[in-house]
Each structure stands twice: as C-alpha cells, then as structure tokens.
Phi, psi and omega in degrees: 000319180297321178297322180293324179293329181300330181289345179257007183300315181298317180296316180297319178293322178296316179296319178295319177296319178297317178297322179294318179297315178299322177297318179292320178296323178301314180294315185289318190263002180301322181262020181294126179250114177281098184303331180297334178291341178255316183289321180304306178296327180298326178275316184295326182280000180281078179247183179057035177086004179284133177242123177276123180264321183203142175233128177232145179233150180220121174242096183296146177295134181307320183290336183270352181292140180292150178272168179302142180081016182282000177094345179274176176226159180235136176292153177299146181256143178266009182230153176268353180293152176288130179274128185241352181179192182227145173236129180241131180240125174252137181201187180225134180225157181292330180200175182292332178296318178295323177297314181299318178297318180297313180297318178299320180294317180291332179295343179271353182287130178300127180101351176248139180211165172054059179297141181216111178282111183274336175202148174208100185234153176302134180289174179291143177056040178055040183268021179111209183247121172274130184225157172226129177232139181241138177236150168277140174265130181255165180288357177295339183269349182302139184293297181060031183304327184251008182288159182299141179290139183260357179084012179280000000 
C-alpha cells in the first residue's frame, strides 16, 4: 500500500503547494483596490461638456494614520462603510450645473462617498468653471478576489 502511495507524491505536493499559494494570495489581495473601478466612472461620467483634467488617489498607510485625540477633525460621513482613502478629481465644466450633475453621478459609484466640491472658480479666458471635487474611498470597492468566501 505504501508503494502505491509513492506514485501520488508529486500530485500531493502540487496540491499542497497550490493551497499555500492561495493562502498567501488571500492575505496579500484582501485589500486589493481595483483603481479602474473608480477612475473609469470618473472619466465616463464626464458628460455635458465636463472635461477631467486630473485624478489623484490617496490610500494612507494604516501605520501613518493619526490616532484618536491627534488634534484633527473629520467631517461627518454619509456612509456606514469604512473610509480607506481619498479620490480627488480636477476638471473643467461649462457651468456650475454641469459640475453638480457630474458630482451627483460620481456619488453613485460603488466605493465613493461623501462628495465635497473644494473649489469651483471661473476658468481662464471665460472657459467655464474650473472645479475640484474630493470623495472618500470606502472599503466597498476593495477587490478581495482571493479572500476567503463568506458564504453570502
């Protein structure tokens, strides 16, 4: 019986190696953020003459986040999701109505919350409204492709 088991040693080792790789990917990719899920809609929703000039994202390192009582303040959140970062969009629109429509459309994107227009000023040479809008990124957008199944 032991001799017969020896012929399956390579297969058993391969299966064990595969399980180890999946375990490592689960740990590594649980917090994977697919940026295309945020940047794609930010560009696609730019209708009605809105032009996206720049998109920046910031995911602060957990260790670098300030602790409670650090002297800063946080605006109230309209979501129960965990906030993990910020997305900032700079653009140009023909008028404030177009900016408002754009912000409303992006506020519906899964993983974005708490839109805040930080500036809306007349563009150079009467070219419309230059605007900056900031969103909180929530953990709803995290990929988790290799995370353990929760049975949902």
